[in-house]
C-alpha positions in Angstrom: 76.8 215.8 26.8 74.3 214.6 24.4 71.8 217.1 25.1 74.3 219.9 24.6 75.4 218.4 21.3 71.9 218.2 19.9 71.1 222.0 21.0 74.6 223.1 19.0 73.4 221.1 15.9 70.0 222.7 16.0 71.6 226.0 16.3 74.1 225.3 13.5 71.2 224.2 11.2 69.4 227.5 11.9 72.4 229.5 11.2 73.5 227.7 8.1 69.9 227.7 6.9 69.7 223.8 5.9 66.8 223.0 7.8 63.1 223.8 8.6 62.3 225.8 11.7 58.9 225.9 13.5 59.1 228.3 16.1 56.0 229.0 18.6 55.2 232.0 20.7 55.3 235.9 20.6 58.3 237.4 18.7 59.3 234.1 16.7 60.4 233.5 13.4 59.6 230.3 11.6 61.5 229.1 8.6 61.0 226.8 5.6 63.9 225.6 3.3 62.4 224.3 0.0 64.1 221.6 -2.2 65.0 224.2 -4.6 66.9 226.1 -2.0 64.2 229.0 -1.5 63.8 230.2 2.0 60.6 231.5 3.4 59.9 233.1 6.8 57.0 233.7 8.9 57.2 236.0 12.0 54.6 236.5 14.8 53.9 239.8 16.6 56.2 240.6 19.6 53.5 242.1 22.0 52.1 239.2 24.0 48.5 240.8 24.3 48.5 241.2 20.3 49.8 237.7 20.0 47.1 236.2 22.2 44.2 238.4 20.5 45.6 237.3 16.9 46.6 233.6 17.8 44.3 232.4 14.9 45.9 234.6 12.4 49.3 233.3 13.6 48.5 229.6 13.4 47.0 230.1 10.0 50.3 231.9 8.8 52.3 228.9 10.2 49.9 226.4 8.5 50.2 228.2 5.1 54.2 228.3 5.4 54.3 224.3 6.2 51.6 223.7 3.4 48.8 222.7 5.6 46.3 225.1 4.7 43.5 222.7 4.9 44.4 221.0 8.2 
């Protein structure tokens, strides 16, 4: 029961756009909600071969979204 509740809460947070989402993998979309209410998204390519060949670019885009450019 607890697992389902947590999963539902996470899904609602994503739908209500009240929290950050760090998604990993081909075809995913990460989202950052800033304190001023601004929302930015970062998607990845859907094609798995493209995702693998461009993994460095995908990682850098996520770092930039979440403010870790120098990590």
